[in-house]
C-alpha positions in Angstrom: 11.3 15.8 6.6 8.0 17.2 7.8 6.2 14.0 6.9 8.9 11.7 8.3 9.1 13.5 11.6 5.3 13.8 12.0 4.6 10.2 11.2 7.3 8.7 13.3 6.6 11.0 16.2 3.0 10.1 16.1 3.7 6.4 16.0 6.8 5.9 18.1 7.6 9.2 19.9 9.8 12.2 19.7 13.1 10.4 20.4 12.6 8.1 17.4 11.5 11.0 15.2 14.6 12.9 16.1 16.7 9.9 15.2 15.0 9.6 11.8 15.6 13.3 11.1 19.3 12.9 12.0 19.6 10.0 9.7 17.8 11.9 6.9 20.1 14.9 7.3 23.2 12.7 7.1 22.0 10.6 4.2 20.0 12.8 1.8 20.3 16.2 0.1 18.0 19.0 1.0 16.9 21.2 -1.9 15.4 24.6 -1.2 12.1 25.6 -2.7 12.7 28.2 -5.5 10.6 29.9 -8.2 11.4 27.2 -10.8 10.2 24.4 -8.6 7.1 26.4 -7.5 5.9 27.1 -11.1 6.6 23.5 -12.2 4.7 22.2 -9.1 1.7 24.4 -10.0 1.7 23.0 -13.5 2.0 19.4 -12.1 -0.9 20.1 -9.7 -3.1 21.3 -12.5 -2.2 18.3 -14.7 -2.3 15.5 -12.1 -4.6 16.8 -9.4 -1.8 16.5 -6.8 -2.2 18.6 -3.7 0.3 21.4 -3.2 2.7 19.6 -0.9 2.8 16.5 -3.1 3.2 18.6 -6.2 6.1 20.4 -4.6 7.7 17.1 -3.7 7.2 15.6 -7.2 8.5 18.8 -8.9 11.6 18.9 -6.7 12.4 15.3 -7.6 11.7 15.8 -11.3 13.9 18.9 -11.6 16.7 17.3 -9.7 16.7 13.8 -11.1 15.8 12.5 -7.7 13.9 9.5 -6.5 10.8 9.9 -4.2 10.7 7.3 -1.4 7.4 7.5 0.4 4.5 5.6 1.9 2.1 8.0 0.1 0.0 6.2 -2.5 -0.5 9.5 -4.4 2.9 8.7 -6.0 2.3 5.1 -7.0 2.0 5.8 -10.7 5.1 7.9 -11.0 8.2 6.1 -12.3 10.6 8.1 -10.1 8.7 7.1 -6.9 9.1 4.1 -4.7 6.1 3.6 -2.5 6.9 1.5 0.6 
């Protein structure tokens, strides 16, 4: 949500960013960071070179059988990611 809000607010303004967040809240599942995700993310970062935030996103998706939909090319080689 951080990246969605930030990018849309920067490009189109706060009203559109708030609309995007409302849509995201209604159409996705939010998963809280926990110890399991944090440790898995640290291992992923060491293995792949992903920065902390990207490693946390990837770890969360991996451990919850979720798909990553992003415009971030750091995810382009991961099978559970759709880069748009």
